DRENTI-498724 format. One record per residue (C-alpha): residue number from 0; x, y, z. Coordinates in Angstrom, 1 decimal. Example, Ala and Ser with C-alpha at 12.3 -4.5 7.8 and 13.67 -1.06 7.14 Angstrom:
2
<roti><pos>0</pos><u>12.3</u><v>-4.5</v><w>7.8</w></roti>
<roti><pos>1</pos><u>13.7</u><v>-1.1</v><w>7.1</w></roti>
END
This chain:
315
<roti><pos>0</pos><u>0.0</u><v>0.0</v><w>0.0</w></roti>
<roti><pos>1</pos><u>1.3</u><v>3.4</v><w>-0.9</w></roti>
<roti><pos>2</pos><u>1.6</u><v>6.3</v><w>1.5</w></roti>
<roti><pos>3</pos><u>-0.2</u><v>9.2</v><w>-0.1</w></roti>
<roti><pos>4</pos><u>0.7</u><v>12.9</v><w>0.3</w></roti>
<roti><pos>5</pos><u>-2.1</u><v>14.8</v><w>-1.4</w></roti>
<roti><pos>6</pos><u>-2.3</u><v>18.4</v><w>-2.7</w></roti>
<roti><pos>7</pos><u>-5.9</u><v>19.4</v><w>-3.2</w></roti>
<roti><pos>8</pos><u>-6.8</u><v>22.2</v><w>-5.7</w></roti>
<roti><pos>9</pos><u>-10.3</u><v>23.8</v><w>-5.7</w></roti>
<roti><pos>10</pos><u>-12.2</u><v>27.0</v><w>-5.1</w></roti>
<roti><pos>11</pos><u>-16.0</u><v>26.9</v><w>-4.8</w></roti>
<roti><pos>12</pos><u>-18.5</u><v>25.2</v><w>-2.4</w></roti>
<roti><pos>13</pos><u>-18.6</u><v>22.2</v><w>-4.7</w></roti>
<roti><pos>14</pos><u>-15.0</u><v>21.4</v><w>-3.9</w></roti>
<roti><pos>15</pos><u>-15.4</u><v>21.7</v><w>-0.2</w></roti>
<roti><pos>16</pos><u>-17.6</u><v>18.6</v><w>0.1</w></roti>
<roti><pos>17</pos><u>-14.9</u><v>16.5</v><w>-1.6</w></roti>
<roti><pos>18</pos><u>-12.1</u><v>17.9</v><w>0.5</w></roti>
<roti><pos>19</pos><u>-14.1</u><v>17.3</v><w>3.6</w></roti>
<roti><pos>20</pos><u>-14.6</u><v>13.6</v><w>2.6</w></roti>
<roti><pos>21</pos><u>-10.9</u><v>13.1</v><w>2.3</w></roti>
<roti><pos>22</pos><u>-10.3</u><v>14.8</v><w>5.6</w></roti>
<roti><pos>23</pos><u>-12.9</u><v>12.5</v><w>7.2</w></roti>
<roti><pos>24</pos><u>-11.1</u><v>9.5</v><w>5.9</w></roti>
<roti><pos>25</pos><u>-7.8</u><v>10.7</v><w>7.4</w></roti>
<roti><pos>26</pos><u>-6.0</u><v>11.2</v><w>4.2</w></roti>
<roti><pos>27</pos><u>-2.8</u><v>13.3</v><w>4.4</w></roti>
<roti><pos>28</pos><u>-3.6</u><v>16.7</v><w>2.8</w></roti>
<roti><pos>29</pos><u>-0.2</u><v>18.4</v><w>2.7</w></roti>
<roti><pos>30</pos><u>-1.5</u><v>21.5</v><w>0.9</w></roti>
<roti><pos>31</pos><u>-4.5</u><v>23.2</v><w>-0.5</w></roti>
<roti><pos>32</pos><u>-4.3</u><v>25.4</v><w>-3.6</w></roti>
<roti><pos>33</pos><u>-7.1</u><v>27.9</v><w>-4.2</w></roti>
<roti><pos>34</pos><u>-7.9</u><v>31.2</v><w>-5.9</w></roti>
<roti><pos>35</pos><u>-6.5</u><v>34.4</v><w>-4.4</w></roti>
<roti><pos>36</pos><u>-8.8</u><v>36.5</v><w>-2.3</w></roti>
<roti><pos>37</pos><u>-10.9</u><v>38.8</v><w>-4.5</w></roti>
<roti><pos>38</pos><u>-12.9</u><v>42.0</v><w>-3.9</w></roti>
<roti><pos>39</pos><u>-16.7</u><v>41.4</v><w>-3.9</w></roti>
<roti><pos>40</pos><u>-19.9</u><v>43.1</v><w>-2.9</w></roti>
<roti><pos>41</pos><u>-20.7</u><v>46.8</v><w>-2.6</w></roti>
<roti><pos>42</pos><u>-17.9</u><v>47.5</v><w>-0.3</w></roti>
<roti><pos>43</pos><u>-15.4</u><v>45.5</v><w>-2.5</w></roti>
<roti><pos>44</pos><u>-14.0</u><v>43.8</v><w>0.6</w></roti>
<roti><pos>45</pos><u>-11.6</u><v>40.9</v><w>0.0</w></roti>
<roti><pos>46</pos><u>-13.5</u><v>37.6</v><w>0.0</w></roti>
<roti><pos>47</pos><u>-11.9</u><v>34.2</v><w>0.7</w></roti>
<roti><pos>48</pos><u>-12.9</u><v>31.2</v><w>-1.4</w></roti>
<roti><pos>49</pos><u>-15.1</u><v>28.6</v><w>0.1</w></roti>
<roti><pos>50</pos><u>-12.2</u><v>26.1</v><w>0.0</w></roti>
<roti><pos>51</pos><u>-9.9</u><v>28.6</v><w>1.8</w></roti>
<roti><pos>52</pos><u>-12.5</u><v>29.1</v><w>4.5</w></roti>
<roti><pos>53</pos><u>-12.8</u><v>25.4</v><w>5.0</w></roti>
<roti><pos>54</pos><u>-9.0</u><v>24.8</v><w>4.9</w></roti>
<roti><pos>55</pos><u>-8.5</u><v>27.4</v><w>7.6</w></roti>
<roti><pos>56</pos><u>-10.8</u><v>25.5</v><w>10.0</w></roti>
<roti><pos>57</pos><u>-8.7</u><v>22.4</v><w>9.5</w></roti>
<roti><pos>58</pos><u>-5.3</u><v>24.2</v><w>9.8</w></roti>
<roti><pos>59</pos><u>-4.2</u><v>23.1</v><w>6.3</w></roti>
<roti><pos>60</pos><u>-1.4</u><v>24.8</v><w>4.4</w></roti>
<roti><pos>61</pos><u>-2.9</u><v>27.1</v><w>1.8</w></roti>
<roti><pos>62</pos><u>-1.4</u><v>28.4</v><w>-1.4</w></roti>
<roti><pos>63</pos><u>-3.1</u><v>31.1</v><w>-3.4</w></roti>
<roti><pos>64</pos><u>-0.9</u><v>31.7</v><w>-6.5</w></roti>
<roti><pos>65</pos><u>-2.0</u><v>34.5</v><w>-9.0</w></roti>
<roti><pos>66</pos><u>0.2</u><v>32.7</v><w>-11.5</w></roti>
<roti><pos>67</pos><u>0.4</u><v>28.9</v><w>-11.7</w></roti>
<roti><pos>68</pos><u>3.7</u><v>29.1</v><w>-13.7</w></roti>
<roti><pos>69</pos><u>5.6</u><v>31.4</v><w>-11.3</w></roti>
<roti><pos>70</pos><u>8.9</u><v>30.0</v><w>-10.0</w></roti>
<roti><pos>71</pos><u>8.0</u><v>30.9</v><w>-6.4</w></roti>
<roti><pos>72</pos><u>4.7</u><v>28.9</v><w>-6.6</w></roti>
<roti><pos>73</pos><u>6.3</u><v>25.9</v><w>-8.3</w></roti>
<roti><pos>74</pos><u>9.1</u><v>25.8</v><w>-5.7</w></roti>
<roti><pos>75</pos><u>6.6</u><v>25.9</v><w>-2.9</w></roti>
<roti><pos>76</pos><u>4.4</u><v>23.3</v><w>-4.5</w></roti>
<roti><pos>77</pos><u>7.3</u><v>20.9</v><w>-5.0</w></roti>
<roti><pos>78</pos><u>8.5</u><v>21.5</v><w>-1.4</w></roti>
<roti><pos>79</pos><u>5.3</u><v>19.8</v><w>-0.2</w></roti>
<roti><pos>80</pos><u>6.5</u><v>16.6</v><w>-1.8</w></roti>
<roti><pos>81</pos><u>3.0</u><v>15.5</v><w>-2.8</w></roti>
<roti><pos>82</pos><u>2.7</u><v>12.3</v><w>-4.8</w></roti>
<roti><pos>83</pos><u>-0.9</u><v>12.9</v><w>-5.8</w></roti>
<roti><pos>84</pos><u>-2.9</u><v>16.0</v><w>-6.8</w></roti>
<roti><pos>85</pos><u>-6.7</u><v>16.2</v><w>-6.8</w></roti>
<roti><pos>86</pos><u>-8.4</u><v>18.9</v><w>-8.8</w></roti>
<roti><pos>87</pos><u>-12.1</u><v>19.9</v><w>-8.2</w></roti>
<roti><pos>88</pos><u>-13.6</u><v>23.0</v><w>-9.8</w></roti>
<roti><pos>89</pos><u>-10.3</u><v>24.9</v><w>-10.1</w></roti>
<roti><pos>90</pos><u>-8.8</u><v>26.1</v><w>-13.3</w></roti>
<roti><pos>91</pos><u>-6.8</u><v>24.7</v><w>-16.2</w></roti>
<roti><pos>92</pos><u>-3.3</u><v>23.6</v><w>-15.0</w></roti>
<roti><pos>93</pos><u>-0.1</u><v>24.0</v><w>-16.9</w></roti>
<roti><pos>94</pos><u>1.8</u><v>20.8</v><w>-17.6</w></roti>
<roti><pos>95</pos><u>4.6</u><v>21.9</v><w>-15.3</w></roti>
<roti><pos>96</pos><u>2.1</u><v>21.6</v><w>-12.4</w></roti>
<roti><pos>97</pos><u>0.1</u><v>18.4</v><w>-13.3</w></roti>
<roti><pos>98</pos><u>3.2</u><v>16.5</v><w>-14.1</w></roti>
<roti><pos>99</pos><u>4.8</u><v>17.0</v><w>-10.6</w></roti>
<roti><pos>100</pos><u>3.3</u><v>14.1</v><w>-8.5</w></roti>
<roti><pos>101</pos><u>4.5</u><v>10.5</v><w>-9.1</w></roti>
<roti><pos>102</pos><u>0.9</u><v>9.1</v><w>-9.0</w></roti>
<roti><pos>103</pos><u>-0.4</u><v>11.8</v><w>-11.3</w></roti>
<roti><pos>104</pos><u>-3.1</u><v>14.5</v><w>-11.1</w></roti>
<roti><pos>105</pos><u>-6.7</u><v>13.6</v><w>-11.4</w></roti>
<roti><pos>106</pos><u>-9.8</u><v>15.8</v><w>-11.8</w></roti>
<roti><pos>107</pos><u>-13.4</u><v>15.4</v><w>-10.7</w></roti>
<roti><pos>108</pos><u>-15.9</u><v>16.6</v><w>-13.4</w></roti>
<roti><pos>109</pos><u>-19.6</u><v>16.8</v><w>-12.8</w></roti>
<roti><pos>110</pos><u>-20.8</u><v>15.0</v><w>-15.9</w></roti>
<roti><pos>111</pos><u>-20.5</u><v>11.7</v><w>-17.7</w></roti>
<roti><pos>112</pos><u>-17.5</u><v>12.4</v><w>-19.9</w></roti>
<roti><pos>113</pos><u>-17.0</u><v>12.9</v><w>-22.7</w></roti>
<roti><pos>114</pos><u>-20.4</u><v>14.6</v><w>-22.6</w></roti>
<roti><pos>115</pos><u>-20.5</u><v>18.1</v><w>-21.2</w></roti>
<roti><pos>116</pos><u>-16.9</u><v>18.9</v><w>-21.1</w></roti>
<roti><pos>117</pos><u>-16.4</u><v>22.5</v><w>-20.0</w></roti>
<roti><pos>118</pos><u>-17.2</u><v>25.1</v><w>-17.4</w></roti>
<roti><pos>119</pos><u>-20.9</u><v>24.5</v><w>-16.5</w></roti>
<roti><pos>120</pos><u>-21.8</u><v>20.8</v><w>-16.8</w></roti>
<roti><pos>121</pos><u>-24.5</u><v>20.9</v><w>-14.1</w></roti>
<roti><pos>122</pos><u>-26.4</u><v>23.8</v><w>-15.7</w></roti>
<roti><pos>123</pos><u>-26.3</u><v>22.5</v><w>-19.2</w></roti>
<roti><pos>124</pos><u>-27.4</u><v>18.9</v><w>-18.4</w></roti>
<roti><pos>125</pos><u>-30.6</u><v>20.3</v><w>-17.0</w></roti>
<roti><pos>126</pos><u>-31.0</u><v>23.0</v><w>-19.7</w></roti>
<roti><pos>127</pos><u>-30.7</u><v>20.4</v><w>-22.4</w></roti>
<roti><pos>128</pos><u>-33.3</u><v>18.2</v><w>-20.8</w></roti>
<roti><pos>129</pos><u>-31.1</u><v>15.3</v><w>-19.9</w></roti>
<roti><pos>130</pos><u>-32.6</u><v>12.4</v><w>-17.9</w></roti>
<roti><pos>131</pos><u>-29.3</u><v>11.3</v><w>-16.5</w></roti>
<roti><pos>132</pos><u>-26.0</u><v>12.8</v><w>-15.5</w></roti>
<roti><pos>133</pos><u>-23.2</u><v>11.8</v><w>-13.1</w></roti>
<roti><pos>134</pos><u>-19.6</u><v>12.4</v><w>-12.1</w></roti>
<roti><pos>135</pos><u>-16.2</u><v>11.3</v><w>-13.6</w></roti>
<roti><pos>136</pos><u>-12.7</u><v>11.1</v><w>-12.3</w></roti>
<roti><pos>137</pos><u>-9.9</u><v>11.3</v><w>-14.9</w></roti>
<roti><pos>138</pos><u>-6.2</u><v>11.9</v><w>-15.2</w></roti>
<roti><pos>139</pos><u>-5.4</u><v>15.4</v><w>-16.4</w></roti>
<roti><pos>140</pos><u>-3.7</u><v>15.9</v><w>-19.8</w></roti>
<roti><pos>141</pos><u>-3.0</u><v>19.0</v><w>-21.8</w></roti>
<roti><pos>142</pos><u>-6.5</u><v>19.6</v><w>-23.0</w></roti>
<roti><pos>143</pos><u>-9.8</u><v>20.4</v><w>-21.2</w></roti>
<roti><pos>144</pos><u>-11.6</u><v>17.4</v><w>-19.7</w></roti>
<roti><pos>145</pos><u>-10.1</u><v>14.9</v><w>-22.2</w></roti>
<roti><pos>146</pos><u>-7.8</u><v>12.8</v><w>-20.1</w></roti>
<roti><pos>147</pos><u>-8.2</u><v>9.0</v><w>-19.5</w></roti>
<roti><pos>148</pos><u>-11.2</u><v>8.1</v><w>-17.4</w></roti>
<roti><pos>149</pos><u>-10.6</u><v>6.4</v><w>-14.0</w></roti>
<roti><pos>150</pos><u>-14.2</u><v>6.0</v><w>-12.7</w></roti>
<roti><pos>151</pos><u>-17.7</u><v>7.2</v><w>-13.3</w></roti>
<roti><pos>152</pos><u>-21.0</u><v>7.2</v><w>-11.4</w></roti>
<roti><pos>153</pos><u>-24.4</u><v>7.8</v><w>-13.0</w></roti>
<roti><pos>154</pos><u>-27.6</u><v>9.3</v><w>-11.4</w></roti>
<roti><pos>155</pos><u>-31.1</u><v>10.3</v><w>-12.8</w></roti>
<roti><pos>156</pos><u>-32.0</u><v>14.0</v><w>-13.1</w></roti>
<roti><pos>157</pos><u>-35.4</u><v>14.5</v><w>-11.4</w></roti>
<roti><pos>158</pos><u>-38.2</u><v>16.5</v><w>-13.1</w></roti>
<roti><pos>159</pos><u>-38.0</u><v>19.2</v><w>-10.4</w></roti>
<roti><pos>160</pos><u>-34.2</u><v>19.3</v><w>-10.0</w></roti>
<roti><pos>161</pos><u>-32.6</u><v>22.7</v><w>-10.3</w></roti>
<roti><pos>162</pos><u>-28.9</u><v>23.5</v><w>-10.8</w></roti>
<roti><pos>163</pos><u>-28.8</u><v>24.0</v><w>-7.0</w></roti>
<roti><pos>164</pos><u>-30.3</u><v>20.7</v><w>-6.0</w></roti>
<roti><pos>165</pos><u>-28.3</u><v>18.8</v><w>-8.6</w></roti>
<roti><pos>166</pos><u>-25.1</u><v>20.6</v><w>-7.5</w></roti>
<roti><pos>167</pos><u>-25.6</u><v>19.2</v><w>-4.0</w></roti>
<roti><pos>168</pos><u>-26.4</u><v>15.7</v><w>-5.2</w></roti>
<roti><pos>169</pos><u>-23.3</u><v>15.6</v><w>-7.5</w></roti>
<roti><pos>170</pos><u>-21.1</u><v>17.0</v><w>-4.7</w></roti>
<roti><pos>171</pos><u>-22.0</u><v>14.0</v><w>-2.5</w></roti>
<roti><pos>172</pos><u>-21.7</u><v>11.6</v><w>-5.4</w></roti>
<roti><pos>173</pos><u>-18.4</u><v>13.2</v><w>-6.4</w></roti>
<roti><pos>174</pos><u>-17.0</u><v>12.9</v><w>-2.9</w></roti>
<roti><pos>175</pos><u>-17.7</u><v>9.2</v><w>-2.9</w></roti>
<roti><pos>176</pos><u>-16.2</u><v>8.8</v><w>-6.4</w></roti>
<roti><pos>177</pos><u>-13.0</u><v>10.8</v><w>-5.5</w></roti>
<roti><pos>178</pos><u>-12.6</u><v>8.6</v><w>-2.4</w></roti>
<roti><pos>179</pos><u>-13.0</u><v>5.4</v><w>-4.5</w></roti>
<roti><pos>180</pos><u>-10.4</u><v>6.8</v><w>-6.9</w></roti>
<roti><pos>181</pos><u>-7.9</u><v>7.6</v><w>-4.2</w></roti>
<roti><pos>182</pos><u>-8.4</u><v>4.1</v><w>-2.7</w></roti>
<roti><pos>183</pos><u>-7.6</u><v>2.6</v><w>-6.1</w></roti>
<roti><pos>184</pos><u>-4.5</u><v>4.7</v><w>-6.5</w></roti>
<roti><pos>185</pos><u>-3.4</u><v>3.9</v><w>-3.0</w></roti>
<roti><pos>186</pos><u>-3.8</u><v>0.2</v><w>-3.6</w></roti>
<roti><pos>187</pos><u>-2.1</u><v>0.3</v><w>-7.0</w></roti>
<roti><pos>188</pos><u>-5.2</u><v>-1.0</v><w>-8.8</w></roti>
<roti><pos>189</pos><u>-6.1</u><v>1.9</v><w>-11.2</w></roti>
<roti><pos>190</pos><u>-7.3</u><v>1.1</v><w>-14.6</w></roti>
<roti><pos>191</pos><u>-8.2</u><v>3.8</v><w>-17.1</w></roti>
<roti><pos>192</pos><u>-10.3</u><v>4.2</v><w>-20.3</w></roti>
<roti><pos>193</pos><u>-9.4</u><v>6.6</v><w>-23.1</w></roti>
<roti><pos>194</pos><u>-12.0</u><v>9.1</v><w>-24.2</w></roti>
<roti><pos>195</pos><u>-12.9</u><v>9.2</v><w>-27.9</w></roti>
<roti><pos>196</pos><u>-10.8</u><v>11.5</v><w>-29.9</w></roti>
<roti><pos>197</pos><u>-13.7</u><v>12.9</v><w>-31.9</w></roti>
<roti><pos>198</pos><u>-15.8</u><v>16.0</v><w>-31.7</w></roti>
<roti><pos>199</pos><u>-18.7</u><v>15.9</v><w>-29.2</w></roti>
<roti><pos>200</pos><u>-22.1</u><v>17.3</v><w>-29.5</w></roti>
<roti><pos>201</pos><u>-22.8</u><v>18.1</v><w>-25.9</w></roti>
<roti><pos>202</pos><u>-20.6</u><v>20.8</v><w>-24.6</w></roti>
<roti><pos>203</pos><u>-20.9</u><v>22.7</v><w>-21.3</w></roti>
<roti><pos>204</pos><u>-20.0</u><v>26.2</v><w>-22.5</w></roti>
<roti><pos>205</pos><u>-19.3</u><v>28.9</v><w>-20.0</w></roti>
<roti><pos>206</pos><u>-22.5</u><v>30.7</v><w>-19.1</w></roti>
<roti><pos>207</pos><u>-22.8</u><v>34.4</v><w>-19.9</w></roti>
<roti><pos>208</pos><u>-25.6</u><v>36.9</v><w>-19.3</w></roti>
<roti><pos>209</pos><u>-27.0</u><v>36.4</v><w>-22.8</w></roti>
<roti><pos>210</pos><u>-27.1</u><v>32.7</v><w>-22.2</w></roti>
<roti><pos>211</pos><u>-29.5</u><v>33.3</v><w>-19.3</w></roti>
<roti><pos>212</pos><u>-32.2</u><v>35.2</v><w>-21.3</w></roti>
<roti><pos>213</pos><u>-35.4</u><v>33.3</v><w>-21.7</w></roti>
<roti><pos>214</pos><u>-36.7</u><v>32.7</v><w>-25.2</w></roti>
<roti><pos>215</pos><u>-40.5</u><v>32.6</v><w>-24.7</w></roti>
<roti><pos>216</pos><u>-41.0</u><v>31.3</v><w>-28.2</w></roti>
<roti><pos>217</pos><u>-39.5</u><v>28.0</v><w>-27.3</w></roti>
<roti><pos>218</pos><u>-41.7</u><v>24.9</v><w>-26.4</w></roti>
<roti><pos>219</pos><u>-42.9</u><v>25.0</v><w>-22.8</w></roti>
<roti><pos>220</pos><u>-40.6</u><v>22.1</v><w>-21.7</w></roti>
<roti><pos>221</pos><u>-37.5</u><v>23.8</v><w>-23.0</w></roti>
<roti><pos>222</pos><u>-38.4</u><v>27.1</v><w>-21.2</w></roti>
<roti><pos>223</pos><u>-38.9</u><v>25.1</v><w>-18.0</w></roti>
<roti><pos>224</pos><u>-35.5</u><v>23.3</v><w>-18.3</w></roti>
<roti><pos>225</pos><u>-33.8</u><v>26.6</v><w>-19.1</w></roti>
<roti><pos>226</pos><u>-35.1</u><v>28.3</v><w>-15.9</w></roti>
<roti><pos>227</pos><u>-34.4</u><v>25.4</v><w>-13.5</w></roti>
<roti><pos>228</pos><u>-31.0</u><v>24.8</v><w>-15.1</w></roti>
<roti><pos>229</pos><u>-30.0</u><v>28.3</v><w>-14.1</w></roti>
<roti><pos>230</pos><u>-31.5</u><v>28.4</v><w>-10.6</w></roti>
<roti><pos>231</pos><u>-30.4</u><v>29.6</v><w>-8.2</w></roti>
<roti><pos>232</pos><u>-27.2</u><v>30.8</v><w>-10.0</w></roti>
<roti><pos>233</pos><u>-26.7</u><v>32.7</v><w>-12.2</w></roti>
<roti><pos>234</pos><u>-30.5</u><v>32.8</v><w>-12.7</w></roti>
<roti><pos>235</pos><u>-32.6</u><v>33.1</v><w>-15.9</w></roti>
<roti><pos>236</pos><u>-34.0</u><v>36.5</v><w>-16.8</w></roti>
<roti><pos>237</pos><u>-36.4</u><v>38.4</v><w>-19.0</w></roti>
<roti><pos>238</pos><u>-37.5</u><v>41.9</v><w>-19.7</w></roti>
<roti><pos>239</pos><u>-40.8</u><v>42.8</v><w>-18.2</w></roti>
<roti><pos>240</pos><u>-42.7</u><v>45.5</v><w>-20.0</w></roti>
<roti><pos>241</pos><u>-45.3</u><v>47.1</v><w>-17.8</w></roti>
<roti><pos>242</pos><u>-46.5</u><v>50.6</v><w>-16.9</w></roti>
<roti><pos>243</pos><u>-44.3</u><v>52.2</v><w>-19.6</w></roti>
<roti><pos>244</pos><u>-41.3</u><v>50.6</v><w>-18.0</w></roti>
<roti><pos>245</pos><u>-38.8</u><v>47.9</v><w>-19.1</w></roti>
<roti><pos>246</pos><u>-37.7</u><v>46.0</v><w>-16.0</w></roti>
<roti><pos>247</pos><u>-34.9</u><v>43.4</v><w>-15.7</w></roti>
<roti><pos>248</pos><u>-36.7</u><v>40.4</v><w>-14.1</w></roti>
<roti><pos>249</pos><u>-34.8</u><v>37.4</v><w>-12.7</w></roti>
<roti><pos>250</pos><u>-36.8</u><v>34.2</v><w>-12.5</w></roti>
<roti><pos>251</pos><u>-35.9</u><v>31.4</v><w>-10.1</w></roti>
<roti><pos>252</pos><u>-38.8</u><v>29.1</v><w>-9.8</w></roti>
<roti><pos>253</pos><u>-41.8</u><v>28.4</v><w>-12.0</w></roti>
<roti><pos>254</pos><u>-44.7</u><v>25.9</v><w>-12.6</w></roti>
<roti><pos>255</pos><u>-45.7</u><v>24.5</v><w>-15.9</w></roti>
<roti><pos>256</pos><u>-49.4</u><v>24.5</v><w>-17.0</w></roti>
<roti><pos>257</pos><u>-49.8</u><v>22.7</v><w>-20.4</w></roti>
<roti><pos>258</pos><u>-53.1</u><v>23.8</v><w>-21.9</w></roti>
<roti><pos>259</pos><u>-54.7</u><v>25.2</v><w>-25.1</w></roti>
<roti><pos>260</pos><u>-55.3</u><v>29.0</v><w>-25.0</w></roti>
<roti><pos>261</pos><u>-55.8</u><v>31.9</v><w>-27.4</w></roti>
<roti><pos>262</pos><u>-53.4</u><v>34.4</v><w>-25.7</w></roti>
<roti><pos>263</pos><u>-50.5</u><v>35.8</v><w>-27.7</w></roti>
<roti><pos>264</pos><u>-47.1</u><v>34.3</v><w>-26.7</w></roti>
<roti><pos>265</pos><u>-45.3</u><v>36.5</v><w>-24.1</w></roti>
<roti><pos>266</pos><u>-48.6</u><v>38.0</v><w>-22.8</w></roti>
<roti><pos>267</pos><u>-48.6</u><v>38.3</v><w>-19.0</w></roti>
<roti><pos>268</pos><u>-51.7</u><v>37.1</v><w>-17.2</w></roti>
<roti><pos>269</pos><u>-52.0</u><v>38.1</v><w>-13.6</w></roti>
<roti><pos>270</pos><u>-54.3</u><v>38.6</v><w>-10.6</w></roti>
<roti><pos>271</pos><u>-53.6</u><v>39.6</v><w>-7.0</w></roti>
<roti><pos>272</pos><u>-51.7</u><v>36.4</v><w>-6.2</w></roti>
<roti><pos>273</pos><u>-50.1</u><v>35.0</v><w>-9.4</w></roti>
<roti><pos>274</pos><u>-48.3</u><v>35.9</v><w>-12.6</w></roti>
<roti><pos>275</pos><u>-48.4</u><v>33.6</v><w>-15.7</w></roti>
<roti><pos>276</pos><u>-46.7</u><v>34.0</v><w>-19.1</w></roti>
<roti><pos>277</pos><u>-48.4</u><v>32.7</v><w>-22.1</w></roti>
<roti><pos>278</pos><u>-46.2</u><v>30.4</v><w>-24.3</w></roti>
<roti><pos>279</pos><u>-46.9</u><v>28.1</v><w>-27.3</w></roti>
<roti><pos>280</pos><u>-48.4</u><v>25.2</v><w>-25.5</w></roti>
<roti><pos>281</pos><u>-49.6</u><v>26.6</v><w>-22.1</w></roti>
<roti><pos>282</pos><u>-48.5</u><v>28.9</v><w>-19.4</w></roti>
<roti><pos>283</pos><u>-45.4</u><v>29.4</v><w>-17.3</w></roti>
<roti><pos>284</pos><u>-46.4</u><v>30.5</v><w>-13.8</w></roti>
<roti><pos>285</pos><u>-43.8</u><v>32.6</v><w>-12.0</w></roti>
<roti><pos>286</pos><u>-43.3</u><v>31.4</v><w>-8.4</w></roti>
<roti><pos>287</pos><u>-40.1</u><v>33.1</v><w>-7.3</w></roti>
<roti><pos>288</pos><u>-38.8</u><v>36.2</v><w>-8.9</w></roti>
<roti><pos>289</pos><u>-36.5</u><v>39.2</v><w>-8.3</w></roti>
<roti><pos>290</pos><u>-37.2</u><v>42.8</v><w>-9.4</w></roti>
<roti><pos>291</pos><u>-34.4</u><v>45.4</v><w>-9.8</w></roti>
<roti><pos>292</pos><u>-33.0</u><v>46.5</v><w>-6.5</w></roti>
<roti><pos>293</pos><u>-35.1</u><v>43.9</v><w>-4.6</w></roti>
<roti><pos>294</pos><u>-34.3</u><v>40.5</v><w>-3.1</w></roti>
<roti><pos>295</pos><u>-35.6</u><v>37.2</v><w>-4.4</w></roti>
<roti><pos>296</pos><u>-39.3</u><v>36.8</v><w>-3.3</w></roti>
<roti><pos>297</pos><u>-42.3</u><v>34.7</v><w>-3.8</w></roti>
<roti><pos>298</pos><u>-44.4</u><v>36.2</v><w>-6.6</w></roti>
<roti><pos>299</pos><u>-47.4</u><v>36.4</v><w>-4.2</w></roti>
<roti><pos>300</pos><u>-45.3</u><v>38.6</v><w>-1.9</w></roti>
<roti><pos>301</pos><u>-44.0</u><v>40.8</v><w>-4.8</w></roti>
<roti><pos>302</pos><u>-47.6</u><v>41.5</v><w>-5.8</w></roti>
<roti><pos>303</pos><u>-48.4</u><v>42.9</v><w>-2.4</w></roti>
<roti><pos>304</pos><u>-46.4</u><v>46.0</v><w>-3.2</w></roti>
<roti><pos>305</pos><u>-46.2</u><v>46.0</v><w>-7.0</w></roti>
<roti><pos>306</pos><u>-48.9</u><v>46.4</v><w>-9.6</w></roti>
<roti><pos>307</pos><u>-48.7</u><v>45.3</v><w>-13.2</w></roti>
<roti><pos>308</pos><u>-50.2</u><v>47.2</v><w>-16.1</w></roti>
<roti><pos>309</pos><u>-53.0</u><v>45.8</v><w>-18.2</w></roti>
<roti><pos>310</pos><u>-50.9</u><v>45.2</v><w>-21.3</w></roti>
<roti><pos>311</pos><u>-47.9</u><v>43.7</v><w>-19.5</w></roti>
<roti><pos>312</pos><u>-45.7</u><v>41.4</v><w>-21.5</w></roti>
<roti><pos>313</pos><u>-42.2</u><v>39.8</v><w>-21.5</w></roti>
<roti><pos>314</pos><u>-39.6</u><v>39.4</v><w>-24.1</w></roti>
END
C-alpha cells in the first residue's frame, strides 16, 4: 500500500464537500491550492474562497498563486513533496504543475465524460433536458476534460431538479467517487479508459448573461428546463414591460401548465396572487422572482407591493 501525500486544488463550495470527505477518511492533505482573495460586494471587501475558509478551519497549508507558472509557486508546491494531486472546480493547470506528482493529477468533473466537457456541466445537463448525468474522475492531460477516465457514477435527473439541488447531489456523489479513486490509486489498482478522440455534440460552455435570457418562443418544456437549469445561480432573466417601463426580471422558480389557450405568446396574465406568461403550449407560472433593486421573493409577496399594467408582456 502506498503512503499518499495529497495536494488538493479547488475554489467553490462544490470542492469543499470533496475535500471534507478526504479529511474525514484521514488522508494526508499536505497542501490546498485555491484562488487568491478577491474584492466582492458593494464594499469591495476581499473575499476568501469557500475552499480557503474550510481549509483554515482544518489548519491546512494554503497556497493562493496568482500565476500557476511562477517560479515561487512551483518551488513551494514541489517542497510539499506530494505524490498525488486532486483537482475539483479549479482552473486549467499548466503541464509543469500536473506532471509533478508520481501518482499523477486527477480531476473530478460533474458530468459523464465525454459529454458536457467545459465550465458549466450541471447547468447544461438540465437546460438540455437530460434524464441522467453523473460524475467522472480522470487523469489530467494538456486539453480540457479529455484525459483518461478512471471512474464514473451515474444518477437520474429529477423533473424538479434545479442547478442548485443537482449541484448538492453531485457534490456528494463526487465525494464518494473521489474517495473510491484515491483508494484505487493507494492500492495500485487503477485502470483507465481513453476518451474518444472525436468532436462531441454536448458541450458545457461557460454561461454568460445572454445565455440566461429566456426565449419565450420555445416549447414550454425547453423554457422550464432553461429556468431550472440556471436556478439559483446565475438565474434566468427576461425583460418585463409594464406601466411604460422595461424591467430586468430574474426568475428562479416556475410551474408549468400545459393547456390550449388563445393568448398571444409573451402576454402576462395576472391577478392579486399570481403571474403567468403565455407560451406556445400553455403557461409558465412565475413562483419566485426578483425585481431590480429587490431581493428574491415569492411572486405572491411581490404582488403585495407591485402592480402590473393591463398590457404587461415579457420578451
